[in-house]
C-alpha positions, 0 to 999 in steps of 0.5 A: 535504494541503491542507484544502478551505478552503486549496484554495479560497483558491488562484487559480482555475486549473483551471476555474470555482469549482464545477468538477467532480471530473474534466474532461469526458470523464474519468469513465470513465478515472477509474473505470478508475484507481479499479479499479487502486487496488482491484486492487493492494490485493487483491494487496498484502493477499493477500501478508499471508495468504501470510506465514503460509501459506508458514510452514506449507507450507515449515516455516520461521521467521518471518524466512524467511516474512517474505521474502514481504514483502521480495520484494514491497515490495523491488520497489516500491523498485527500480521507483519511479524507472524508473516516474518516468522512464517517466512523464516520457518517455512519459506517465502512460497508458504508465506505467499500461499498463506496470505493469498488463502486468508485474503480469499477468506476475507473476501468471501466473508463479505457474503454474510456481512451483506446479509447481516447489514451490520457495519461491524461485520464488514470491518471484520471481513476487511480485517481478515482480508487485510490480514491475508494481504499483510502476510502476502506483502511481507512475503512477496517483497523479499521473495521478488528480491530472492528471484534473481541476481542481487545486481538487478534486485532494485530494478526487479522490486521497482518493476513488481511494485509498479504494478501495484498502482495498476491494480489500484486503478482497477479497484477504484474503477470498480468503485467508480463504475459499479458502486458510486453511481448506483448508491442511493442518494440522500435526496432519495432517502429523504422521501423513503419509508423505514421499510424502503430505507432498509431495502435501499440499504440492502441494495447498496451493500450488495453493490459492495459485495460484487467487487470483493467477490471478484477480488476473492476469485482472483486471489484464489486463482493465483493461489492455485497457480502458485501452489502447484508450481515448484519455486525454490529460490537458491538464495533463500536457504542461505539467507535462512541459515544466516538469520538462524545463526545470528540472534538479536535481530530486533535489538540491532534493528532498533539501534539502527538509526537509519532503519528506525527513522525509515520505519517512521517515514514509512508510517508517515508516508502511508498515513499521508497516502491513505488520507489523501485517497480516502478523502479525495471523493469527499473533498470533491463533493463537499468542497468543490461541489462535484456531484456524487456520480462524478466524484469517483473519477477524481480519485481515478484520475489521482491513481492514474497519475500515481501509476504514470508517475511510478514508472517515471520515478523508476526511470529517474531513480537511475539518474538521481540519488533516491533521497534527493528525489524523495526530498523534492517530491515530499516538499511538493506534496506538502505544498499541494496539501497546503493549497488544498487547505487554503484554496478550497475550490476546484484548484484545491481539488486539482492539488489533492489529485496532484498529491499522488505525483509526490506519493508515487515513488515514496513506498519503494524508495523508503523501503529500499533505503531503510533496508540497505545493508541489513544483511541477515536482518533483512527479513525482520526489517522488511516486516517492520516496514510493512508494520509501518502501514499502521500509519494508514490505520491511525492517521486516517481517523485523525484526519476524520476528526479534524474534518468533523471539528473543522472543515473537509479542506482543513483536514489536509493539514494532516497529510501535510505534516506526514509528508514533512516527516518524509522530507525530514527522513530524506534530508537525514539520509542526504546529510549522513555519511552513509552511502547506500548499498544493495537492497540485500547485503552480500552476506545474504548470499 
């Protein structure tokens, strides 16, 4: 991600030196896209709550409950390339609408899932929801870039992504207020008959249904507001032309060591993030002895810290080289994970919450650094970075297995390893001769 000083050194392609954040007439579309960032943040972090919820409702292992994240983030991997093809053929607006529509359908599938009382059907509903959000995210990030002058692209993207944790806090708040306090406890289940257990399961699953129906309604509203508004970004068509005139994008991306390592770092970053947030509640209950009713608030505190830190990091990125800050935060994250492992008490829980501080700048920073200078390959490059969200699907079950075989606190070795990979990428960038450029190369215009 280019620093402001670097961006100002670029030729003035997008407009006057003091160009606005977005092109004239794009303020409302930009706000609608910001709403998309918040919406998928709510959906993603509500699934963090579901990992612990399904473990109680269906009485399963940590590995089985972690399949929630496998279904969710696996869909992100599967749909990223189709999303890039949609964007290339039909444009960003169509990609955004396709994603919103499919995600709305996924939210509605929670209705039959809650009636069938089958864990697998909930995973199907989550997969469809996440498939839509994968297309939405693959489309929305470059769409934000295309909505204004290149000189303000980094600022614009960071501002939009800053609202993702706003939605994330809403998602966890829904879980902490509407789901966790009302779930049937193990003590209550112990004295129930088989019929009473089935009724309790139905009631607990109905609690899950409400928030997802609310998310589906919000996504449908955003779809309507975008569908009936003309949004034609001036740079998009020129970008398509360059992409179609140049072949071998996949080969060029694969041979770009900086981009390739960036995808691996994003995989590790998302894996660490999903692991930390998925098992914060369980760490609070199993290690620190926090009650079920109060445990959700520690995940809420973690996400509030993430939200505040995201805005702080956006400011600091204008002062420090992004990968210097990335290296420092990744190192801090590794240290906090190790505290969680070796100090299994309330101090360890505070360290688990603190991991969000280090995570706050990672996704947009890795995204920006990895895309620097890709020019006409940016669209497929963006898809690869979204596919790296597969880390959330693959790493989380690994952590679940470690926790099943050892203890909950030992499982935090897994995000520690992931954050060490991110630190290695930051060090690689700092030691390379490559001096970042704008998010989208000048040739894209």
